[in-house]
Structures are given as structure tokens and as C-alpha cells.
N, C-alpha and C positions, 0 to 999 in steps of 0.2 A: 838805149837799143832795149830794143823786143826781145822778146822770148825766142822768136823764130830767128831773129838776126843773131843772136848771140849761138843758136846750133849752128847756123851758115857757117859763123866764123869757126867754129870749133870743126865744122866737117871740113872747112876749108884747108885747116892744120895738116888735118887727118889726111886727106889726100895729098899734101907734100909731104909725108911721112911715108907715105903707101911707095912716091915715086921713086922716093930716095932707098926701098924695101922692097923692090918687084920681087922677090922670091916669097913675102909673105901669103901663107894659106888663105884665101877668102873661106871664110864656114859658109856651111851650106844649113838650108832649113833642115829642122830635124837634131842638129848637135846641139848636145849640151855644152854649156859655158860659162865660163865666171869671168867676172870682172871687178873695178873697182868705179865707185860711184863718183863722177869728177865734178857731176854738177847734178840740181833738181829745179825743174821749171813749173811753170802752171800747170802742163798735160804731158810733158817729157821728161824723164831723167836721163842724163847723158853717163854710159856706160864705158871704161877704157877695158877691154880685154886683152890688154898686154902685146904680146907681139904677133896676136892673131889680127885684130882689127877692134872699130870702137863701134858701137849700138847705142839705140835709141831704146828707152822701155817705157811704156807707159807708166803715168803716176798712180793710177787705181791700183794697179798690181803691186804698187808698196805700201800700200793703207789697209789700215784693218776696218771693220765692220762700223765705225762710226766716224769713217776719215780721214783718221789720223796716220801721220807718217810712221812706218816701222823702224826706218832707215834713215841715216845722216849723209852729207856727202862724206868719203872717206871710206865707210863701209864695204865690205866685199859681198857681192851677189850673184847667189845661182838662177840659172835659168837656160833657156832653150831657144835656138834659134828661130823666128816664127815666119820671117818674111827677106828678102835679099834682091834689092832693085840693083839689077846690074847696069842700068844706065846712068844712076847716081851713084852708087855706093852704099849707100844708106843701109844698115842693115837692123833689123827691127829684133828686139829680144825680149822673151814673155817667160812665163812662168809654166808648169805643168797643171794650173790650176784652171778650171773650166772658164772658158771666155764666150763674151756675149758677140756674134757675128753678125751680119747686115750681108744679105745676097749670097746667089748660089756661088759666086767668084770666092767669095770668103770662105765659105763652105767646102768647096774644091781644093782648097789651099790647106784647111786642116784637115780633110782625108789623107792629102798626099804627106804630111808634114805627120799625123797619127797624132794632133791634138786635139785634147779634150774639148767640148761645147757647150754648152748649156742648154737645155730644152725642156719643156714646160709637159708632162703627160698630161693629156687632152681626153683619155681614153681608152676603154678596153676594149679589142676587136680582135676576131678568130686568131689565136695562135698568140697573142702577145697584145701592145699595147702600142697607142698612138701618141707620136708625140710633135708637138710643135716648136720647130727651130727653126727662127729667123723669119717665120713667118710661113715656111715651109713645113709643109705634112712629112713626117718621118714616121718609121717602122721598127720597134725594138721586140723582136722573139721574148717571148715568155720565159725561155733557159737564159735570156741574155740578160734580163733583167737584174739578178741579183748571183751571187754565188751558191745558195741553197735553192732550192726549189719553191715558187710562191704559188700559195695554192687560192690566196685574194689579190690579185693585182689590183683590185679597187682600190687597195688601199693608197696605191701611189697617184691615183689619180688628183691633180692639179699641183704634184709637187713640182718644183723646180729640182731638176738632178744632173748629173756630168754623163755623160754618153761618149764615146768614140764613134765615131764615122767607119764602119767597115765594109760599105758599099758605096759608092755614088755614082749615079747615072746623069749625067745631065742633060741640056734640053729646055724647052718650055714649060714642061713641067719633071723638075727633078727628082728622082727617085733614089731615096738615101735609106740605108739600113742603118740602126744603132745598134751599140753594146754597151751596157753599165757593167757587166760582169767583167771586162778586160779591164777596166779601170782599178776594181775593184782587187782582182787579183794581183795586179803588179804592186796597189797599195800595201796588199799582204805580205808580198815575198820582200818589201824593204823592211818594214816591220818586222818581219821573221828573222832576217839578219840581225839585226839590232836583239832580239828574243834570245835568239841561240848561245849568244855572249855570255848570255845569263842563268840560262837552263843546264841545271844539273841537279841531282839526286841530293833532295835535302831545302832546296832551294825553296824560295818562301816569296810569291810572285804575287799581282794583283791581277785578278782577268774582269770577263764581262762573260756571266751568261747568256750562250746562243742556242741550245736547245736543250730540251727535259724529255727524258723517256722513261719509260718503265724502271729500265735497271741503272739512270744512274742520271747524271747532266752533262754536258758538253761546255768546255770554258773556253772563252779566246783570250790567250796570253798575249795578243800580239803579232797579228800572222802566223800563230801558232796553235792548234786546238791540241787542248786535251780534255779528259776524260775522268769526273768523280763518278764512282761506284757510289750506289745507294746506301752501300753497309760505311762507306767513309765519308757521309754529311755530318754525321751528328752523334755525339757519345749514346743517345737515344735512339731508339727504333722508332723509324719512320714506314709507313705503307706506300707512302710515293712520296719523291722529289719534289712534286709542285706543293706539299706541306711548308716546305722552309725555301724555297727557291723559285725565282721568278723569273722571266724572259728579259732580259737587258739588267739584270742584280750584276752590280759589281760586287766582286768577293774578294778575300785574300788565299790563298792555296798553297799549299808545300807540296814539291814535285817526290812522287814515292819512287815512281821507275821511269825509263827511258827504252824503250827497246827502238832499234833501225827497223828500218822495211826495205823492199823494195821499189815502193813508189816513188816515181820521183816528185810527184802533189804534194804527199805526204810522206814524207822521208823517214818521220820516227813518229812512235806512240805514246805519249806521254801518259802515266795513270800519275793523279791529283788525288789530295784529301783535304779535308775542311776540318775533318774532326780531329787531325794529328796537331792542327796549332791549339785547340782549345786545352784547360785547364787540367789537371788531373784528378777525376771528380773523387777519388781514394783518397788525397792527399791528407783529407782532415776527415773521412768518415767517421772514425770512432767520435766525433765529436758532434757529428749530424745523427747517427744511427747510436746511441751508446750500449751496450751491452745490457738488456732487462728494459730497454722503455719499449713502449708501441707504439710502429711504425703503420703507415699504410702504403700500399702499391697495389699493382695490376699484373694479376697472371699473363707471363709472355708465354711459356710452353708447358710442357708436362712431358713427363720420361718415368718409365717404372718406378722409379726410383726416387722420384720426387716431382715438385711443382718448383718452377724459376718465376720469381716475383721482382717484378721494377720497381725501387725504391726512388730513384732518382737519375740524371741522365747519365748513362754508362754505369751504374751501380746496380747490380741484381743478387738476390738473396736466394738460396733454397731453402724449402718445406721439405723435410724427408718425410718419405710417405707414413714414417711412424710419429711425425708431426701432426699428421690432417685430422687426427679424429681421435679424440680420449673417449668416445662412448664405443665405437666399434672397429674391426679392424679393417683397414683399408688394404684392398688388393693392387688396386690402380689409382693414379691421383684424380683421373676424368672423374673417379664415382663423388668427388667432391668440388671438384673447382674445373674451371675449363680456360683458355685463352682468352683476355680479355675481363675477366671476374675480377671486380675490386674487391682487395682483402685488407685484416688486420690482423696484423701479426705482431708475436713477443721477441726480439732481438736475441738470440740466444749466446752468440759465438761469435767472432769476427777475427779473422786472419789477415791483413792489410798484406801482407808480403805475396802471398796465393791469391788474393782480391777475392774473397770467398765470405759469405755471412749467412749465418745460420737463423734459420727462422720457426718458428711454431706458429700455428695457428690457435691452438689452447692457449688463448690469452690471459690462464690464469697460471702460467708456469711460472718459475722464479729460479732460473740461472743461478747455477752453484757451482764454479770453478768451471772448467772445461768441459765442455757437454760430448758426449763422447758419439752421438749421434749427428753433430754438427760441425764434428773437427775432422770427422773422417773425408776422403777422397768423395767429390760427388759420384754418384754413381754405386758406391758401396754399399753393402747392406749393415746396418749398424750391427753391434756385438751384441750376441745373444748373453742372457741371462741364464741359460739352459732350463731343461725341464724341471718339473716338481722333483722326480724321480733322481735327477743331479742334485737339486739342492739339498734331498734330504742325507743323500750319500757324503756329501760336503759337511755336514752337519754332524754324523757319527764320526769323520775320521778326527774332527777337531775333540769330541769325547775321548777316543782311543789316545 
């Protein structure tokens, strides 16, 4: 028995069942459907849709890129009704994946059933791109080419992409308008439902960098986009996110905050962090920068009370204004150093709990015990030893 004969026999059996159940609803084009695969032939698979009907599905929709079957008889598969032949009762079932169509009749059917079609971008024209679909010239507006605005549509030329037909006018020269954005947005909505199930503060998720701005980077978490502020990129300091991130890069992020919005397209704002997942650099700071050791660093900023020096990612020390020079009195750190200057300093003290390191540019200094000028709060002036008169008066009191 040939493949066609076996299917004819199956459909004959199907028709007898239909006559026995006249109340059975016939599915319509565009309806979602699921069923059990009864058998798989050379070109088609027969799918039992249960109480509704039976359908044919092209084997090409059930294979991977290498042409190997991804399913077997007995498996349940989901799809969509792509065609219904009222005269023969034959129902054709497909997937939401883009399909190759032939001729304007199939294009019109795809338009009415809102099924995706495959087309090749052949050129850039005013307002959008030209796409070849089944040998017919179609137009996709630039705003419908992607979810985000495309500044250089030329990069799509030559690519085969999935589109939805949003306008179809038949005739000798069919007029087709396409949208790729509509399919991408539907895909995002489906992914977003899955992502929201695991979206909560403190959750660790995988994402992809979709956009890089001066203030941070946007990350696609799977249908939902979050933002990593530049201050949350790394433990160290960066001038621009592009120093450590690139478009399309896969990253692991921690969810800091989720704020609800009134925008139905973006119902939440998600704040993310990459640096939150990094190891605490202060954990072994006493081993990295022992008190009394000479260290190298870079001045990050200056304040009237001293200069901050980055010793490593996430680790800063303070050179108090009194420790900037031994040769003369310094009124402001900028008289000696400025942001970006490399310096060598002596570690005077470490307060691991408060995450503070006291430094001195006087590398000849040898700290002994707790150093008053570095264990006090940042910004406070060092304790004064008093004037010469005060010292003499204290000396006289001791003699009395």
C-alpha cells in the first residue's frame, strides 16, 4: 500500500467517524490545535485531533535543520490549522514557523490566516526594504523591520527572514505589505509570560545585551527588558559601559528592583546588577594590602580632606590631606594630585568592617599601631597636637 493509499484509507475511516458524530465541530483556518501523531509517511504525518477532527502535517515541519525527525508516532504535537478543504474534508495543520509559499493564492491564504511567511530582503528603498516572497515583490516599512528602530537597514539585505503579511491586494501585480515586528512582539509576549514566573527581587537570571547607553546597558531577560546602571556594572570604575559590554553579549544579572508601570507594553521597570554577583573584594583585603606595605593605585577623586585612590576593583583607600606631602603644608589635595594620576603609597591602616584603608604618599612612613589620621571618619580633620604654647604649658603642669 502506497503512502497516498494509506492516508486515503485513514481519511475514509475518519469520514465514517464524522458521520457517526454529526455534532463534531470542524476547526477553522488559524485555530490553534494539538493532537497525537498516528503515523508518519514520506511527505505527511497524520495527526489525530481527538474529538475535533484529523489533520495532515508536512513532515518538513517535524524535522530539524539536518532533516532528522524530532517526533515519533504517539507523540503529542501543537500547531495551527493552515487549510481546510470543505469538499474533501481534508484538514492541513502547520506550525507558527515561517513557511515557503508558492504563488499569490497561498500568499492570500497566509494573509487571512495570519500565518508567517518566509522572504528574502533584496534591497533598501525609501521608507523601508524590498522583500521577495514567492517571487513576488513586497514592501516592509522600516518601522516594521524590528522592534527597535534600525539605523542601517542595509545589514538585512540578503537575509531570509520571517514576516507577517499585513496588507494583501491581489491581481496581476499583487501588492504586499509585510511586518517582521509583529512576529517579534508576539514571540516576546510568549517569552515574557515564562520570564515573569521567575522574576523577583534577588533572582539571578541570564540575559543578552540589547542596547548600550552612556548611563548603562539594557538587557533582554526573555521578552522582558531590564537596565543595568553604569554604577552596577562592575566593582571598579568605568567611564562608559562599552568598556566591558558588547551588543549581543550573554550576561548573568541579579534583579535589584521591580517597579510596576501604567504602560501595557512595558508593565514593569526592572533594575539589574552585574556587580552584585561578584565576590566581595574586601574579604581578603588584609592579605592583599597588608598594613605597612607599599601599594600602587590610581587617584579617582579629590576632596578638601584628602584624595581617594583605587587599589583594585571595588577597593579604595584614602590619603588624608596631611599625608600628601612631608615637605610642605597642603591646603587642598589638588595641589599635589588630580584624578587619574598613578601613585605609590604606604598602607597605614585597614578597617575591614567599615571598608576603609588609610594611605600615605610618604613612602618612608612606618605605621605603628592605629594611626589617628587614618582610622577616623573620612572627611574629618586629624587630631591636632596643639600649638607650641600648649605643649610648653602641658610640660610645666607635669613639673608641678
